[in-house]
C-alpha positions in Angstrom: 67.1 64.8 8.0 63.9 66.4 9.1 62.6 66.2 5.5 63.4 62.5 5.4 61.5 62.0 8.6 58.5 63.9 7.2 58.5 61.9 4.0 58.8 58.7 5.9 55.9 59.7 8.1 53.8 60.6 5.1 54.6 57.2 3.4 53.7 55.3 6.5 50.4 57.2 6.8 49.6 56.5 3.1 50.3 52.8 3.7 48.0 52.7 6.7 45.3 54.5 4.7 45.6 52.1 1.8 45.4 49.2 4.1 42.3 50.6 5.8 40.6 51.2 2.4 41.5 47.6 1.3 40.1 46.1 4.5 36.9 48.1 4.2 36.5 47.1 0.5 37.0 43.4 1.5 34.6 43.7 4.3 32.0 45.4 2.1 32.5 42.6 -0.5 32.0 39.9 2.2 28.9 41.6 3.5 27.6 41.9 -0.1 28.2 38.2 -0.8 26.6 37.2 2.5 23.6 39.3 1.8 23.3 38.0 -1.8 23.7 34.3 -0.8 20.5 32.2 -0.5 20.1 29.1 1.4 19.1 26.2 -0.9 16.2 24.1 0.4 14.9 21.1 -1.6 11.3 20.3 -0.7 9.3 17.2 -1.6 5.7 17.7 -2.9 3.1 15.3 -4.3 -0.4 15.6 -5.8 -2.6 16.3 -2.8 -4.5 19.4 -4.1 -5.4 21.8 -2.6 -3.0 21.1 0.3 0.1 20.7 -1.9 0.5 19.9 -5.6 2.1 20.7 -9.0 -0.2 22.2 -11.6 -0.4 21.2 -15.2 2.2 23.9 -16.1 4.7 22.7 -13.6 4.0 25.4 -11.0 3.8 24.3 -7.4 0.8 25.4 -5.3 -1.3 24.8 -2.3 -1.3 25.6 1.4 2.1 24.3 2.1 3.7 26.0 -0.9 2.1 29.4 -0.1 3.3 29.2 3.6 6.8 28.0 2.7 7.3 30.6 0.0 6.3 33.4 2.5 8.9 32.1 5.0 11.5 31.7 2.3 11.0 35.3 1.1 11.7 36.5 4.6 14.6 34.1 5.4 16.4 34.4 2.0 15.9 30.7 1.1 16.0 29.4 -2.4 13.3 26.8 -2.4 13.4 24.0 -5.1 10.2 21.9 -5.2 10.8 18.3 -6.1 7.6 16.6 -7.4 6.9 12.9 -7.2 4.6 10.3 -5.7 4.0 10.2 -1.9 6.2 7.0 -1.6 9.0 8.7 -3.7 8.9 11.7 -1.4 9.4 9.7 1.7 12.3 7.7 0.2 14.0 10.9 -0.9 13.7 12.3 2.6 15.2 9.1 4.0 18.2 9.1 1.7 18.8 12.9 2.0 17.8 13.8 -1.6 15.5 16.4 -0.2 15.7 18.6 2.9 12.0 18.9 3.8 8.8 16.9 3.2 5.4 18.5 3.1 1.9 17.2 4.1 3.2 14.5 6.4 1.5 13.0 9.5 3.3 11.6 12.6 3.5 7.8 13.1 5.7 5.9 15.5 7.4 4.1 12.6 8.2 7.3 10.8 9.5 8.9 14.0 12.4 6.4 13.8 13.7 8.0 10.6 12.2 11.5 10.5 12.1 14.6 12.8 8.8 16.6 12.7 7.8 20.2 13.1 5.9 21.0 16.3 3.3 23.3 14.8 0.3 21.7 13.1 -0.3 23.1 9.6 -3.7 21.5 9.1 -6.1 18.9 10.7 -7.6 16.3 8.4 -9.1 12.8 8.6 -9.7 9.7 6.5 -12.7 9.6 4.2 -14.1 6.6 2.4 -15.7 7.1 -1.1 -18.0 4.6 -2.8 -19.2 3.9 -6.3 -22.7 5.4 -7.0 -24.4 2.0 -6.8 -22.9 1.1 -3.4 -25.1 0.9 -0.4 -22.3 0.5 2.2 -23.0 2.5 5.4 -20.4 1.3 7.8 -16.9 -0.2 7.7 -18.5 -3.6 8.5 -20.2 -3.4 5.0 -16.7 -3.4 3.4 -15.9 -6.9 4.5 -14.6 -9.0 1.6 -14.5 -5.9 -0.6 -11.7 -4.3 -2.7 -10.4 -1.0 -1.3 -8.0 1.4 -3.0 -5.6 3.4 -0.8 -2.5 5.6 -1.3 0.7 3.6 -1.1 2.4 4.5 2.3 -0.3 7.1 3.1 -1.4 7.6 6.7 -5.1 7.1 5.9 -4.5 3.8 4.2 -2.4 2.6 7.0 -5.0 3.5 9.7 -7.8 2.1 7.6 -6.0 -1.3 7.4 -5.3 -1.2 11.1 -9.0 -0.5 11.8 -10.1 -3.4 9.6 -7.7 -5.7 11.4 -9.0 -4.5 14.8 -12.5 -5.6 13.9 -11.6 -8.7 11.8 -12.8 -7.1 8.6 -11.2 -8.9 5.7 -10.6 -6.3 2.9 -8.6 -6.7 -0.3 -6.3 -3.7 -0.3 -5.1 -2.2 -3.6 -2.3 0.4 -3.2 -1.8 3.1 -5.8 0.6 6.1 -6.2 -1.9 9.0 -6.2 -5.3 10.0 -4.8 -6.3 10.7 -8.4 -5.9 6.9 -9.1 -8.0 6.1 -6.0 -10.8 8.2 -7.3 -10.5 6.8 -10.9 -10.7 3.2 -9.6 -13.8 4.1 -7.5 -15.4 6.0 -10.4 -14.8 3.1 -12.8 -16.1 0.5 -10.4 -12.8 -1.3 -10.4 -12.8 -1.3 -6.6 -15.6 -1.3 -4.0 -14.3 1.7 -2.1 -11.4 4.2 -1.9 -9.7 6.0 1.0 -8.5 9.6 0.7 -8.2 12.5 3.1 -11.3 14.7 3.5 -9.7 17.9 2.0 -8.7 16.1 -1.2 -12.1 14.4 -1.4 -14.1 17.6 -0.9 -12.0 19.4 -3.6 -12.3 16.7 -6.2 -15.6 14.8 -5.7 -17.8 17.1 -7.8 -18.7 15.8 -11.2 -17.5 12.3 -10.5 -19.6 9.1 -10.4 -18.9 8.4 -6.8 -20.4 9.2 -3.3 -18.9 10.4 -0.1 -19.7 7.7 2.5 -20.6 8.3 6.2 -17.4 6.3 7.0 -14.8 8.7 8.5 -11.9 7.8 10.8 -8.5 8.8 12.1 -8.3 12.6 12.6 -4.6 13.7 12.3 -2.3 16.7 12.1 -0.3 17.6 9.0 3.3 18.7 9.7 6.6 19.3 8.0 9.4 16.7 8.4 13.2 16.4 7.9 15.4 13.3 8.0 16.3 12.2 11.5 19.3 14.2 12.7 18.8 16.7 9.8 18.8 20.5 9.9 16.8 21.2 13.1 17.2 24.9 12.5 15.0 24.6 9.3 12.1 23.1 11.3 12.6 25.5 14.2 12.4 28.5 11.8 9.2 27.1 10.3 7.6 26.5 13.7 8.4 30.1 14.8 6.6 31.6 11.8 3.6 29.3 12.1 3.2 29.9 15.8 3.2 33.7 15.2 1.1 33.7 12.0 -1.7 31.6 13.6 -2.3 34.5 15.9 -2.3 37.2 13.2 -5.6 37.6 11.3 -3.9 38.9 8.1 -0.8 36.7 8.2 0.5 34.7 5.2 -0.7 31.5 6.9 -4.3 32.8 7.3 -4.3 34.0 3.8 -3.1 30.7 2.5 -5.9 28.9 4.5 -8.4 31.2 2.9 -7.0 30.7 -0.6 -7.2 26.9 0.0 -10.8 27.1 1.2 -12.0 29.1 -1.8 -11.5 32.1 -4.0 -11.4 35.5 -2.3 -14.5 36.6 -4.1 -16.6 33.9 -2.5 -15.2 34.7 0.9 -16.0 38.4 1.1 -17.5 39.3 4.5 -16.2 36.1 6.2 -13.7 36.9 9.1 -10.2 35.7 8.5 -10.3 33.6 11.7 -13.3 31.6 10.3 -11.3 29.0 8.4 -8.8 28.0 11.1 -11.7 27.8 13.6 -13.8 25.8 11.1 -11.0 23.3 10.4 -10.2 22.9 14.1 -13.9 22.4 14.8 -14.2 19.8 12.1 -11.1 18.1 13.5 -12.8 17.8 16.9 -16.0 16.5 15.2 -13.9 13.9 13.3 -12.2 12.9 16.5 -15.6 12.4 18.3 -16.9 10.7 15.2 -13.9 8.3 15.3 -14.7 7.4 18.9 -18.4 7.0 18.1 -17.4 4.8 15.1 -15.3 2.5 17.3 -18.1 2.3 19.9 -20.6 1.5 17.1 -18.3 -1.2 15.6 -17.8 -2.8 19.0 -21.6 -3.0 19.5 -22.0 -4.5 16.0 -19.3 -7.0 16.6 -20.9 -7.9 19.9 -24.3 -8.3 18.2 -22.8 -10.5 15.5 -21.0 -12.6 18.1 -24.3 -13.0 20.1 -26.2 -13.9 17.0 -23.5 -16.5 16.1 -23.7 -17.9 19.6 -27.5 -18.3 19.4 -27.1 -20.0 16.0 -24.6 -22.4 17.5 -26.9 -23.1 20.4 -29.8 -23.7 18.1 -27.7 -26.1 16.0 -26.6 -28.0 19.0 -30.2 -28.3 20.3 -31.3 -29.6 16.9 -28.5 -32.1 16.8 -29.5 -33.3 20.3 -33.1 -33.7 19.3 -32.1 -35.6 16.2 -29.8 -37.8 18.3 -32.6 -38.4 20.8 -35.0 -39.3 18.0 -32.5 -41.7 16.5 -32.2 -43.4 19.9 -36.0 -43.7 20.4 -36.4 -45.0 16.8 -33.6 -47.6 17.4 -35.3 -48.8 20.6 -38.7 -49.1 18.9 -37.1 -51.2 16.1 -35.3 -53.4 18.6 -38.5 -54.0 20.6 -40.6 -54.7 17.6 
């Protein structure tokens, strides 16, 4: 009887031990799977080099890609970059085909369908380019002219609004890429083209076009998800950007430096120089935008005053002609 109880106790102890081993094995497997699992994130990109782009070999690059890859490495994300035109990227974000859109600016209209990151990635503004033979110096000189803009792009939208504000009648031609804008300007197929300043500076060299003094609409570049989408995705990106902006050797600062130029050309330049430079240029562009609006209002006022004087002169001439006709008629009747 005692032997039976001892054997029973041993069997019970064995079963408990086997159950514990099995549970530990299952737990270890679960932890292993969880550690190995990556979060899939589909990201829309378009040709806006050096901010974001796909090179000729199909490899994504640019400021946004460098920053996002650094975050993905730390968070265990499996990022898939989905190339296309700007308009295609926006539509994919609307219909949920992608999770995240890069290089996007805030507008009230877009805010109805997209949710934005809080941290600014880069400050840019609109820049007008002209064919070499053009003598245009202000937006008023573009009245009745053909202007190429990116379809659905923030710079094109703001340029059109600015023209409407000052009754400037432009013929807008929309295209799918900034490269097409530059090609049309270079070929003389349009009278001017609108791009962002960063793209313009990176691609203007060696082309038969000129950067004009016409700048407008400073704006912040952000990330965006579809409205009601994964807010955690944006929150994580914001957390990294907020911290990395304060760290001189962070992936964000290195990505800014890489965008601004090769490391060899930047030796001896402090890491904080480029963020400060870009921020300073943004302030200058903002002030320039205000000055432009003030200048345009003065020009419109001058043209209005000139037109008023012309009308008054015409009316005076008509009155004198009328008075001459009356005097002539009286002379004829009295003769």
